[in-house]
C-alpha positions, -999 to +999 in steps of 0.1 A: -558+823-058-530+827-033-505+801-024-523+789+008-555+787-013-537+766-039-523+743-012-557+738+003-572+730-031-545+704-037-550+689-003-587+686-008-582+670-042-559+644-027-582+637+002-612+633-021-594+612-047-602+575-048-577+570-077-544+554-064-527+562-097-534+599-093-521+599-057-490+580-068-484+604-097-485+634-073-462+616-049-436+609-076-438+645-088-430+657-053-402+632-049-387+642-083-389+679-073-371+672-040-343+653-059-338+682-082-336+706-053-311+684-036-291+682-068-291+719-072-280+724-036-250+701-040-242+717-073-243+751-057-220+739-029-195+726-055-197+759-074-192+779-042-161+758-034-147+764-069-153+802-065-136+802-032-106+784-047-105+808-076-106+838-053-077+824-033-057+818-065-063+854-075-053+867-040-021+846-041-012+858-076-018+824-093-032+839-124-023+841-161-029+870-186-051+863-216-019+862-238-002+837-214-034+815-214-035+815-252+002+804-253-005+776-229-035+764-248-017+766-282+011+744-268-013+715-260-013+686-284-050+680-292 
């Protein structure tokens, strides 16, 4: 079955349902999926900003070699 067919099937099942618990469960599932999508979108924006910052640091020469990074980390009191 194609996507439009699946959607029609779901719509029919919801229209025919007399069970408020079933309808509420479907509603909550959709709301949950939307929250996940929003969360992923905001996480992607944050990651994009971090990548842009990193690219700017590289362009401006604000980088360390692996050896320098190891020395910095070794100097930390953990």
